[in-house]
C-alpha positions in Angstrom: 11.2 -13.1 29.7 12.5 -9.5 29.4 13.0 -10.2 26.1 9.3 -11.1 25.2 8.2 -7.8 26.8 10.6 -5.8 24.5 9.2 -7.4 21.6 5.3 -6.9 22.5 6.4 -3.3 22.9 7.8 -2.9 20.0 5.2 -4.3 18.0 2.5 -2.8 19.7 4.6 0.7 18.7 5.1 -0.3 15.1 1.5 -1.4 14.8 0.4 1.9 15.9 2.5 3.4 13.6 1.6 1.8 10.7 -2.3 2.8 12.0 -1.0 6.6 12.2 0.3 6.1 8.8 -2.7 4.0 7.4 -5.1 7.1 8.8 -2.9 9.9 7.6 -3.5 8.2 3.9 -7.3 8.3 4.1 -7.4 11.3 5.4 -4.9 13.0 2.8 -6.8 11.7 0.0 -5.0 9.0 -1.0 -7.6 6.5 -1.4 -10.4 8.2 -2.6 -9.7 6.9 -6.8 -11.9 4.4 -7.1 -12.7 4.4 -11.0 -9.0 4.4 -12.4 -7.7 1.2 -10.8 -10.4 -0.3 -13.0 -9.6 1.2 -16.5 -5.8 1.4 -16.3 -5.0 -1.8 -18.7 -7.2 -0.2 -21.0 -5.4 3.3 -21.5 -1.9 1.0 -21.1 0.2 2.7 -24.0 3.0 -0.2 -23.9 3.2 -2.0 -27.0 4.4 -5.2 -27.0 8.2 -5.8 -29.1 7.8 -9.5 -30.1 7.1 -10.3 -33.5 5.3 -13.4 -35.3 7.0 -15.7 -37.0 
């Protein structure tokens, strides 16, 4: 029974850590770019090295 209490406590602490990290990333502006992901594939400069035979 004590193992369940320890696991529940650890999972709540971990969830709180993820929540704090998410709120920090939103506050610092890491999720403000809505335009670039939709056009990233259009500006991809990687070329294919395969040749047609």
